[in-house]
N, C-alpha and C positions, 0 to 999 in steps of 0.2 A: 413469725406472725402468720405465715402462710401455711402454717401446721405441717411442715415437712412435704408440701404438696410441689413437686417439681414439674408435674405434667397435669395441671389442673384442667387443661382444655379437653383431657381425655379420660381422667380418672380421679375419683375421690374415695377416700377411705370409707370403710363401712359406717353406717349411722352410730353403731356402738363405739368404734374408735374415734370418730369425730367427737363424741360427746366427752371424750376425755382429754382433747386437745384445746389449745388456745387459752390455757389457764395457767396454773403452776403445779408444783409438786403435790399440792393436795388433792388434786383429782386425777393423778397419775395412777395407774393400778399397780399394786403391789406385786413384786416378782413372784410368779408362780400362783397368784391368786387373781380373782376377777373382781376385787373390790379395791376401793380407794382408801384414804386414810380415815374416812368416816365410816367404813365398813359397808358402803354402797355399792351396787353394781350398776353398769350403764345400760342394763337390760332390765325389762319388766321382770317381776317375781309375783305371781298371783298367790302364792302360798304364805307370804309373809305377813304379819299384822303390823302395819305401818303406823306407829305412833310417836315418831321420832323428828317431826318437822320443825322442831326448833334447831337442830343441827344440820341435816340435810335429808333428802328424801330419795327413795328408790323410784325410778321413772315409771310412771303408769303405762298401761297398754295404749290409751288414747294419746299420751304425751310422746310415746315413742313412735306410734303411728304417723302423728303430725310431723315429727323430726324426719322420718324417713320420706314421707311424701315430699318435704321441702327439699331433702337432698336429692331426689329423682329430678324436681323441678330445676334445681341448680345444675345438674348434670347435662340436661337439655339446653339449658340457656347458656352454658359455658362455650359451646361450640363457635368458634370465630370471636369470642368476646374475652376481654381481660377478666380475670377474677375479681380485681378491685372495683370495676364497674358494676359487675353483678352484686357484690356484697353491697355496695352503697345502695343500690335500688332497694335491696331486701331490708337493710336496716331502715330506710327511710318509711318502707311499709310497715315494718315492726313498731316504730315510733308513733305512726299515725293510728294503728290498731290500739295500742296502749292507751293513748289519749282518749280515744273513744270508749273503751271499756272502763276507764276510770272516771267517766263524765267530766274530762278536763278541757272540753273543747270551748267552753265560754271564757277560759281564763287566757286572756290576751298576752301574747308574747312569751308564753311559756316555752322553755328549752329543754331538750332532754339529751344527755350525755350518756351513751352506753358504756357499761363497763363489765369486765370479766368478773369482778366479785366485789363485795361490800367494802373489804380492804382497800381495793383498788380506788374506790370511789370516794372513801374518807381522804386518801392521798391526794386525789384530784381536787377535792373540795377545799381541802387546807392550802394547797399551792395557788389555787385561784384567788382565794380571800387574801392570802399574804400579798400576792401581786408582783412584788419585787424584791431584790435582794437587800434593799434598803429599809422596806418596811418590817420592822421587828413584830412578830406576831406570837400571840398565846393562844393555844387551843385547850379548852377545858372539857374534860370528859368524865364520865362516871368510871368506877374501877374496872380494870381490863376484864377480870373474871366474868362480869356481867355483859361484856360486848365481844370481846375477841382478842387472842393474844398477840395479833399484829396491828390491832388498831392505833395504839399509842405511836408505834414506829411508823405507821402510814400517815398520821397526823402531823408528825415531826418531819415528814418528806421522804422518808425511805420505804421501801418495799421487801416484804418477805424475809425480814431478819429476825433473829431471836428477840423476843420482848425484854426490854430492860425496865424493871419498875424504880422510879425515883420521883423526886418532888419535880424535877424538870428533865424531860428528854430532849436531846437535840442530836440529830443524825449527822447532819452535815454543817459545818461552820458557815458555808455560803448560803445556806437555807436558814435564816435566823427565825426558826419556829420552835417555840418551847411548848410543853406539854405539861399540864397538871392534871391530876385525878382526883375524883372525891369519891370516898367510900359510901356505899348505900346500904351495907350490911354491918352489923355489930357482933360482938360476942355471941355464942350461942345460936349463930346463923339467923339472928333476929333482923328484922327491918330497921334500920335507922329511921327516926322520925323525919318525914319529908321536909318539916320546918327546918331541922337541922341541916339538911342537904341544901336547901335553899339559902339559909343564912351563911353557910360556907361559901357557896358560889357568889352571893354577893359581897362577901369580904374579899375573895380572891379578885374579883373585877374591880373592885373600889381600890384596892391596893395596885393593881396592875395597870390602872387607866392611864397614868402619866407616864408609864415606862414602855408601853406597847403602842405601837400605831394601829394594829388590828387585834381584835379579841373574838375568837370564834367559840361560842358555846355550843357544844354538842349536846342535844337534848335527845335522850335514848326512849324511843316509844316503839316497842318495849324491849327489854333486855332478855337475856338467855333464860332468866327465871321469871319473866314477865313483870319486871318493875319498870315504871314510868317515873323518870328522874332526869334532871330536876323538873319542877312544874313549869308548865308553858307561860303561866302567868308571870312567874318570877323572872323567866328569861325575857319575856316581851317587856316587862318593866325595866330591865336594865338596857334594852336595845332602845326604849323611848328616852331613858336618861341620857344615853351616850350613842345617838343614832349614826355618827360619823365614825365610830370606832368598832361597835359591837354588831356582829352578825350571828344568826342562829341556824344551825344546822341540825335537822331532825334524823336522827339515825332510826329510821324505820325498817331496818334490814329484815326483820322479821316479817314485815308487810302485814301485820294484824291490825289493818286500820280500815274502817268503813270508808266508802267513796267520799261521804261528806267531811270526815276529818281530814282526809288527804287534801281536799279542795280548799279547807279552811286554812291550813298550814301554808299552802302555796299562796292564797289570797292576802295573807298578812305578811309575806315577804320572807318565808324561810326556804332555805334550801332543803331538799328532802333526799334521802337515799331509801331505795327500795331493793329487794331482791325477788327472784322468781323461784328461788330454790328452798324457802323455808316454808311458811304457811301456804303458798301456792302450791308447793308440791312438785315443783319442777327439779331437774337434776342440778346440783351443785356444779358450777359457778354461772351466776347471771345477775347482774346489777343495773341500775340506773341512778343517775344524779339528776334529779328535777331542779330546774332554776328558774323561778319566776321571773316575770318582766323586769322588775324594779332592780333586781339584781343582774339579770343577763345583760342590760343595757351597759353596766360597767364591767363586769367580769369578762365579756366577750372581746374587749379590747386588751385584755391582759396577755402578754405572751407567756408561753411556758417553756423553760429550758429543757432540752432532752432529759428523760428521767430514767436512770438505770433500772432495769426490771420491770418497767411499765409495760403494760400489754395492750394499751390503747393504740389505735391507728386512726387514721384521719377521718373516714368514714363513720366512726363512731361518734364524732361531734358534729354539732350544727355546722353547715358549710361556711358561714361567714365568721366564724370565730378564729382570732388570732391564735389561740392556744393550740389549735388543731394542726397549725403548720409545723410545729416541732415533733409531730408524729408521723411515722411512715405511711405511705400509700400501700396499703396491704389488705388482706382479707383474714377474718376470723370466722370460718365457717362452723367452727365448734361452738362459740359463743352464740352464733346465729341460731343453730339447731336447738342450744339449751333454751334459749329464749322462746323459740317457737313452742317447744314442749310446755313451757309455763304459761304462755298465752292460751293454749287450749284449755288448760285447767282454770285460768282467769275467765275465760269465756263460759265455761261451764258453771262456774261460781256466780257470774252476773246474771245467770238465766234464771235462777231461783230468787225468790222475794226476800227481801231484808227481814221481813216479819217471820218468815220461815226459819231463816239463818238465826235469828234472835232467839227463837223458840228452841232450836237444837242446841246452841250455846248455853243457854239458861239451864235446860234439863241435864245437859252432859255435866255441866259445873257442879249442880247439886249432887248428882250420882257419884261422880268420881271423888268430890270433896268428902262424901259420906264414906266411901269405900275407903279412902286413905286413912281418915280419921279414926276408923274403927279397926284397922290393921295393925296387930302388936308390932310387925317387922317394919312399919313405916312410920315416918313423922313427916307430914306435909309442912313445907316452909310456909312462914306467914305469908297470906295473899293480900297483895297491895289492893287499893281502891283506885281505879283508872279514871280518876275525875281531873280533866283537862282544863275545864274552866276557860274555854276558848271564847273568843268574841262571838261566834256563832255557835249556839248549843244545840245540840239534837240528842235523841234516845236512839241508840244503836247497839248492835251486838258487840263492838269493839270496847264497850264500857266493862265487860265481864272478862275474866281470865280465861285464856284458851292454853295456857301452859300451866301445867301442874307439878311443880318441883317437890322431891321428897327424898329424905336421908333414910339410909338403910339402918336397921338394928337386927342384931343377933340375940335371941331371946331363949333362955334356959333356965330350968329351975335352980342349977347350981350358982351360975354367974349373974342371974338377972337379966336385964335389958341393957345391951351396950351398943354404942354406934359403931358402924363398919368404917375403918380408915379409907382414904382415898385409894390405895392400891387394891383393897378387896372390892371396892365398888366398880373400879375399873375392870377387874377381872370379870365380874358379873356382867358388865355392859358387854366386853368383847365376847363372852359366852353366847350372850342373847343374839349377837349379830352373826355368829358363825353358822355355816351351813348344817352342822351336825344338830340333830333335834334334841330338845330337852324334854324329858318326861314330866309333866307338871301335874300335881294331884289336885284334882278338881272337886267340887261338891258332889256327894254321893260316892265318894271313894273311886271315882272314874279316872283313868289315866289319859291325858291328852298329849300329844306331840305338838309342840309350838315353837314356831320361829318368830321372833319379835324385832321391832325397832323401836327403841326410845331415845330420848335426847341424851348427848354424851354427858358424862358426870361433869357438874359445874363446881369447882372448889368454893365452898361457902364459910370459910372459918373454921374455929375450934369449938367442939362441943364436948364437954365432959373430959377434957384433956386430949381429944382425938381430933386430927385434922380430917374433916369430912367433906364430902362432895354429894351433891343432890342429882340423881337421875330425874328424867323429866317425861311425864305422860303427855302428849301434845295433841291437840285436836287441829286438823288441817282442813283447809277448803275442800279437799277432795272428799275427806270423811264426812263432812257436813252435807255436800251434794248428794253422795251416795245415800245418806240417811233420808234426806228429803224426798228424793226420787222412789225411795222403796216404801214410802208411807209409814204406817205404824209399825210393821215389822222392822222397818229400816232403823228405828230409834233402838228396839230391842237388840238388834243384831249389834249396832254400835257399842251399846252398853255391855254386851256379853263379850265382845272381843277386848274391850278396854279391861274389864275385870280378868279375863284369861291372862292379859299381859302382866297385870299386877300380880295374879297368882303365880306366874311363871317366875317373875322376879323374887317373890317370897319364897318360893321352893328353892331357888338357888342360894338365897340368903340363909335358909335354914340348914342347908347341906354343903 
């Protein structure tokens, strides 16, 4: 947990190295390469077109600069002080700034648990809700393809193990936490009617209420392909019916939420997971578990037994929580630097008006949807409506999609239009992420060398007898801020780059 730092009082690894430490194998750099599992570097890359923020992001210049400044400050502070003490101070500062940037100061009793990843945060939330080894717990989530391969395992109390799909997942008999999943897509990659998702959730909870002491409903807002499921109104209705048994966890790992939406979720008593590495554009891994006062009063008294593979240390938790005592007094400066890079992006995003953000999101949605619908090599997945129907309603940018998932097709006169299988889509994704440039044919027969980031392929069922996966063109906070700050030409630049990315993907699909 101290990130292989044996002489912290005199030395810290470089900023780039620290950004790859204090997580798990997913952010370690591949042997002989400078990229992690997601194809991302721990260094800024000004030449790449970054539209992959639903998976992970390449750190920006301002993000890397913020992380480097914090590293220098830590180096100066470490002289004569314990690393754990310095880390505790910086984590407290980080929590305070996050609360201010999200407008959460008025939410009394709110507690923040810092976590290396959204997967880790799911595991901690599940353990806290379960509470004890005698309280049998059921966690209900949407299908893992839409959330993450490790989420079901984490909810069952384990970490970083291969995902196992079944009606009920249990990692350790000593942790009586079962996991059920609900499908949100049908044959042909179509969205399942949200009423059917809600009905299945209600049926599962109704049948389980006499068998389980605790039921954790994991509401995904939003998923890898931009789906909101189940509906907040259904989850809240079930919690009202069984207030002593049902808890709601909002999986907002994408963090595509306006401040008022986040505030409302917390005000009505939901746990919330956010990360700094998706929409915000910070480097992977950084997450937080937000706990409202109504839950914190109970959960902070619950002990946690030592968790194999967990990366939490005591400073990541509020100081008066019993659960923190099971974690070591240690430091995770890699996590701290990753959150610092995410915070500078959040600060920039909060500096522009919500009206301007909404305008960019609306125009981008209109332009990209038209581009995808008119391209023979693409099929845009069905776009969900993001109607939350929360007790406090407001009109904001997070009611429009900012993730655009699309399936690839090979088109020829002889064979017609056929979907690409998952391995072919994966090869195209890998090629886009590589340093070698791809020559993409642009309008007017010009040739352009472009390197691109899009969201990793998401398996989404069978189409015309072929198992397919969707790539994702994603709008991030950083792209929105850049477009707003550059005025009218900023929007044109944003559109042009997105269309270049799509043309690049189409070129690879054709060839």
